[in-house]
N, C-alpha and C positions, 0 to 999 in steps of 0.2 A: 830402790832408788831408779831402776831402769824405767819404771812406769810413771814415775812423777816428773812433772815438767814445771809446775807452779812454784815459785820460790817460797811461797808461804808453807806449802806442803812439805818441801825439802827441810826447811827450818824446823818445822814441827817434828820431823823424824830425828833430826839432830838433838833437839831438846829432849825428846823421849829417851835418848841415849845418854842424857846427862851432859851434853855438850852445849856451850852458849848459855847466854842469859835470856830469860823471857821477860821482856821489858814491858809487855802489854798487860799480862795478868799475873797475879801473885798467887802463891800457894795458900796464903791466909790473908784475911783482911784486917787492918789496923782499927776498923770501926765495924759495928754491927750491920747486918744486911738490912735491918729495919730502919737504921739511921741513914743508910745509903738510899733506900727506897723513898724515904721521907724527903731527902735532898733531891732526888730526881724528879719527884712529883711536886716540888715547891712551885707555887703559882706566881710568885713575885708579888709586888704591891698591887692592890686593886685599884682600878680607876675607871672613870666614865669614858667609854669609847664612843658614845653616841654621835658626837660631832664628826669624828673621823669617818665612821660608817656612813653618816649622811652625805659627806663629801664625796665618797666613792660612788654612792647611789646617784648623786647629782652629776658626777663626771660621766657616768654611763648614759644618762639622758641626753647629754650634750656631745657624746662622742661622735666625731664625724664618720667613724666606721661603725655606727650603730647597727647597721644591717648584718655585721658579721656575728656569727653565732655557732657555738659548738653544740651539735646534736649527737647524742650517743644513747640510743634507745634499744639497741639490739646487738647481738653478737652471734656469729655462726659457730658451729661446731668445729669447723676446720680451724678457725681463729683461735678457739679455746685450746685445741690440741697444740697449735704453734706455741701459744703462750706457755702452756704447761712445759713443753720440751725446752723452752728458753729459760725457764727458772732453774738455775744451777745450784742454789744454796742447798746445802745438806743439813743446816741446823734444824733442830726439832723444837717446835713451839710448845705451848700449853695444851694443844690437842694431841701431842704424842705421835703425830703423823709425819713421816718423812716424805719429801718430794720425790726421792728416788723410788719409793714404792709406787707413787703415782705415775712415774715415768713407765715402770713395768706394766702397769695396769691401764696405760693411756686409752686403749680402745674401749675399755669398760667404763672408765670414769669420765672421759670427755663428754659423752652425751648427758650424763647426770649433771656435771658442773655447768654445762651449757644451759641447761633448763634452770638451774639455780641462779646463774648470773643474769639471765634475761629476766627472771622474776624480780631480782634486785634492782635492775635498771628501770624496770617498769614501775616499781614502787618507790624508788628513791631510797632504798634501804640497804644497809650494811649489816649483815648478821653479827649479833652480839658476841657469839663464841669466837669469831675471828678478831675481836677487839681486845682479847685478853693476851697480854705480852709477858714473856719471861725476859727480864733484863740482866744482861751480863755486864758487870763492872769492869772497865778497862782503865789501865793507869794512864793518866796524863803525863806523869813524871816517873822516873825510874823507882823511886822508893816513896810512895804516897803515904801521908800520915793522917790526912783529914778528908772529909767527904768532897771538898772543893777540888781535890786532886784526882778525882775519878770521873769518868764519863760513862754513860750507859749505851749499850747497843741492844735493840729489841730483837728477840727470837719470836717470830710470828707464826701464825698457824698456816699450814700448807695451802689449803684452798684460798685463803686470803691473799698469799703471795701471787697466785695465778691470776686472781681477779684484779689485783693492784697492777699487775703487768699489762692487762688489757686496758685498764683505765689510763695508765701512764702513756701507752702508745697513742691513744686518741688525743689526750691533752697535749703531749709533746708535739705531735704533728700540727696540731691547731696553733700552738704557741710559735712554732717555726714558721709556718705558712704565713702568719699574720705579723711577724717581726715584733713580737710583744716584749720580749726581753731586751733590755739595753745591750747593745754590741759589746760594751766594755765589761759585761758580766761573762767571765771566761769559764765558769763551771757548768757541768752537765750539758754541754753542748758539743755535737760533732764538730771536729776540726779546731776546737778551742781546748786550751789546757793550761795548767799552771805554767808551763814553759812558754807559751805564746803570751801569756799575761806578762811575765817577767821580761820577755823580749820587748814588748810594747812600752813598758815603763822605763827600762834601762837604755833603750835606744833613744827615748826622748831625752833622758838625762845625759847621755853622751852628746847629743846634738847641742844641748845647753852648754856643756863644758867646751864644746868645739867653738862656741860663740862667746867664750869667756864669762859665762853666767854661773851663778850659784843656783842650786835647786833645793828648795825647802820640802822635804819629805815627811810624811806622817803615816804611820801604820796604825790603823784604828782597830782596836780589839773589842769585840762584842761579847758580853758575858752570857753564857748559855743561850746563844742565839736561837737554835732550833728548838730548845726547851721552853722558850718563852713566847712563842708565836700565839697570839690571841686568835682563837678559833672564829669569833664573830667578825674580826677585822679581815681574817684571811678569807672568809665566805663572801664578805663585801667586795673584796679585791677580785675574786673569782667571778662574781656577777658582773663587775665592771668591765672585765675583759671579753665578756660575751658568752659565758656559760649559760645554758638554759636553766629555768627555775628547777627543773626536775633534776638536773645534774647537780646544782648547787644543794638541793635537798639531800642527794646521795652523799656529797662530801660532808654535809652537816651530820648525817648519820655516821659516816666514816670517822669523823673526829670526835663525836660526842659519845659519852658512856664508856670510854675506854678505861681499863684498869691494868695494873701490872704488879708483878712481885719480882724482887730482885733476888738472883741466886748466887751464892758464894761459890768459890772454887771447889769446895768439898761437897756441894750439892744441897746445902740448906737454903730453904726458901723463906723470904720475909713475908709478913702479912700482906695481903693484898691491899692496894690503895687506888682510889679513883684518880684519873688524869684529866684535868679540865683545861690544860693549856699545852701547847707544844705539838710538834710533829713527830710521829713515831720513827726514830732512826732505825733503819734495818729494813724499811720498806723501799721499794723502788720509787715510790711516790715522793719520798721525803725531800730529796734534793730539789726536784722540780717545783714542788709546792713551796719551798722556802725561797727559791729565786724569784718566783711570782710574787710572794708576799713582800720581799725586800726590794723589789725593782723600783717602786715609787720613791724610795730612799734617795736614789741618785739624782732626782729632780731638786733636791735640797742643796746641791753642790753648784754654786754659781760662779765661783772664782778659779778654782783649782781644776787641773786635770786629775783624772781618777782612773783606777782600774780595780775590779772587784773579782774575787775568786771565792764563790759561795759566800761565806760571812767574813772573809778577809778583805778589808777595804784599804786601798792605798790612795792617799791624796798627795799631790806634788804640784809645785809651781816653780818656775824659774825666773830670775831677775838679775839685774846688775847689782854688784855688791853695794853700790850706794843707795839702792832702793830697798835693801833688805827689811827695814823697819816697816814700811808701808806694805810689803808683801806678807810679812808675818801677821799684820792686822787682817789682811784678806783671808789668810788661812784660818785665822781665829773666827771670822765671820762664817766661813763655811762650817767650821766645827761647831758653832753655836746653833746653826740651822739644823745640823745633824742631830745635835743633843735634843733639840725641840721636837724634831720628828720621832726620835726614839722614845721620848717621854710620852708623846701622843699615841704611840703604837705599842707600848709595853716593853720596849726593848731598853737595854742599858749599855752604854759605852763604859768599858772598863779603863779608867784613866791610869791605873797603876800598870797595866799591861800594854797600853797604847804607848808608842815611842815616836819620838821626832829626830830628825837628822838633817844636817846640812851637808849637801854633796857638791863637790867642785874640785878644781885642780889644787895641787898641793899649796901653791902660793895663796890662793884666795882663801883656803880653809885656815892657813896659818895666820892671816890678817884678821879673821873673823873674831869678833868680840861678842859672845852670846849674851853677856850680862849687860850689854848696852841698849838692848831693845826689849820689848814686852815679852813675857814668856808665852810659848804656845800652850794653850790651855783649852780644856773642855769641861763644861759644867762647874767652872770655878777651880778645877785642879789643874795644875801646871804639869805638862808631860815631861818625861825624862828626855834630855838631849843626849843621844848616844853616839858613840863613834863606830859602833858595829851593830847590825840588826839582822835577825834571821827572817828573811822575806821568802815565804812559800818554800822553806827548806834550804834556801840559798843565803850564805853569809855575805851581806852587802856592807861595804865600809864607806866612809866619807869621801874617799878619792877613787873609788872603784878599783881598789887593789885586791886581788884575789888570793893572796897568800893564805889567809885564814880558811878560805873555801878549799883550796888545794890540800892543805894539811889536814883538814877534816876528812876529806875523801881518802887520802892515803892512810890515815889512822884507822878508818873503818875497814879498808881493804886488808890491812896488815893484821887486824884483829880477826876478821873472818878467815884469812889465810892461816893464821895460827890454829884456828879451831879445826880447819880442814886437814891440816898437816897431822894433827893429833889422831884424827880417826879415819882419814880417807887416803892416806899416802900409798896404801897397798891396794887401793881399789883399781879396777881396770882403767885404762887410759880414757876410754870413752865416757866412763862414769865421772872421772875427774874433770873432764872437759865440761860435761853437763852441769856439775855441781858449780864450777867456776863461772859459767855462763849465766846460771840462775841466780847465784848468791853474791858474786863479786863484781861482775862486769856492770850490773845495773848502777852501781856507785859512780861510775865514770859517765853514764848516760843520762842520769836524771837532771833534766833542765840544763844540759850542758851548754846549750846556745845562750843562755843568759849570761854566761861568763866566756863568750867566745873570743875575747880580746886578751887572752892570757899572754904573758910575756915568755921569752925563750926559757928562762930559768924554771918558771912554773910548768911549762910544757914538759921539760926534761924530767922534773920531779914526778909527774904523772906517768911519763913513759917508763921510768925505772920501776915504778910500782906495778905497772902492767907487765913488765918483763918478768917480775917475780912470780906472777900468776902463770905466765907461759912456762917458766922453769918447774913450777909445781906440777903443771899438767904433764908436761913432757919429760919430767925427771932430768933436767939438765944441770950440770955443774954450773956454779956461780959465773965462771969465766967463759962459758960456751956461747957461741954466736946464736942469736935468738931468731934472726930473719927467716931461716929455713923453717923453723918451727911455726912461725906466723903464717907462712905459706901453707904448710901442712894442715894447720888448724883451720885455715880459711878466715884468720882474724886479721884486722887492720891495726896498725900502730896509731898513736894518739893524733898526729897531724892528719892522717887519712880518715880517722874516725870523725874528726871535726869536719872535714870537707864533706864527708857523706851525710852527716847530720844536717848540715847547712843545705846541701842539694835536696835532700828528701823533704826538709821543711818547706824550701822554696817551691818545689814541685807541687806540694799539697796546697800551698797558698795560691798558686797560679791556677791549679786545676779546679779547685772548689771555690776559689774566690773568697775564702774565709781563712782566718778572722778578717773581717772588713777593715779593722784598725791597722792591720798589716798589709793587706792587699792593696789598700789605696795608696801606699807609699811606692808602689812599683808602677812605672810608666814607660811604655815603648817610645823611642825617639821618633817614630813615625806619628805619634799623637801630639807632639810639641813642635815639629818642624814642618813648616808649610812647603819648603823646597825639598824635594826628594833627596834623601841622604842614603849613601851606600849602606846596606845592612840595617836600615832604620827599622824594618819590620822584625828584625831578630836581635835588636839591641835594646837594653834597658837603659834609661837616662840615669847618669851618675849625678847625685846631688852635689852642689858646691859645698866644699868643706875646707877646713883650715888646718887641721891637726891629724896626726897619726892615730890618736885616740879614736876619732870618729871613722877613720879609714878602716878600723879593726871592728867596727860595729857590725851586728848582724846584717843590717840593711846593705852596707857597702860591700861586705864580703860576699853576700849572696848575689848581688848585681854583678860583681866581677866574675864570680864563678859562672853565672848564666851567660855573660857576654863572651867568655872564652869557651863555652861548651853548649852553646844554644841548640846545636844539632841534637843533643841528647834529651832535650826537654820536650818530648813528644807528648802532649797532654792527653792524647788518646789511650796512652798506656795506663795500666793499673799502677798504683803506688808501689806494690810489691815488685812488679816487673821492672820499674824504673829503678828501685833500690838495688835489686840484684845485678842489673846490668852496670850500674855506676860502681858498685862494690867490686864486681869482677874486673872492671877497668882499673880501679885502684890497686887491686891485688897483683894484677899483671906487671905493675910497675916494679914490683919487689924482684921479679924474675928477669927483668930487662937490664 
């Protein structure tokens, strides 16, 4: 336990001791590995993509940035060494070779791999042996019964992982430099995250509620999005954004001729099957290639606001209650265009899993009559109107009440605490602290700024749950004061944790000016006042608002925190230095 820091590694130790449930993989499969492998390699319905491909080629010819081009025709030995050491995956693919072995032999293998990689770049060729994948089935649900309730993760060959890393770095730098990916795509980008995506959407909803408006929200679910990416269309998209013909040829080789075998938990392998569609999940390239492929989809959204995180798409639009029917029609227009785009690109919107919700204050929601206007539908199928929706791991309700979210956090913490008490109560204190920090504290921290407007009762409930963790770590009696233990552990209580999270997020937004959709909401008074105003250079403008609800939004809380602590926001500091300085300032308040 002393040498493990990763929560995943720690939970694996516990499960090896028979503690806790393994929700991701089962000891046995309810279906055969051949059935799973057939499902994973299912290509979906065949269709003619020639018109779509022609449109991307046409777009490239008339691109105003036609001169931009990604050239990657050689790699240095030092770069190969760096990429090799950056690959941390310990999973062994079909070649039986571990990256850890290559780490130990880096001085020997780096020159050899450099020679091979340069030959591949020169020829536009990806070696066939590196395209053989072992697929591990992971559960989508706790007790899967059908092939649809599994997803596959690819175990790739070691040299291929290193080559993929080098290609990824070149492609990612090119995409960032040329602003190719839509700003509202929050996955696989530095300074963007599920949390920033949630903040962006929910603060917009709070602003609408502040103006007594309803928000029509739709969570769009794509069926097997990564698995149904058409290779010919992806190659056309890559060419359209400026990759050279040789690089496109390399990606064509990378995607074609792939094959895979699915392995059961007991080690049995299915028969090998060819893979003609999809992006191999497990490669560092998979996420980047997917967001490049899906990026044009967002141009089909004309009426609604939107946010995307990988393949999770959120549509939302706000209006007066009297205009709700008209705005439902606008949402349906966007959904129809999305459906058409997906049909043309081989993707599928899952109407059964896609959900719709109306969000507003309690009075407006109570007066709403859903059956009085047209259904929200996609592809002719009406979407379920729900009262609660799990959005990127956060439970969102029609009135932005966070009781369900807080209850879910407490339930997970108490469940984990029960497991730790069973096995770790006699461990040394430093190990108990480490286990709590790795396994329990993350439940409080995941996307916590999405629900930064908790009421007092909800804050108290979280605080009592956190106190239970402190009592476990420090072996305190139930009625003992916990504040001295917080000081001893260097931990913050819930209110101070929230302040620290807000401050760090704001610091990163101002320092890196990303995400753009959040950064653009912050304006210094000096930028809006012609007449010099005292402290205008160190004061952020407070937006006009009408309700307590919006005053508790991330935007308003972060602005108020900045305006009262502007001297701390020295953007020349590192994020770590700022976090530590502000955390120590908050900890000092417990002693005063």
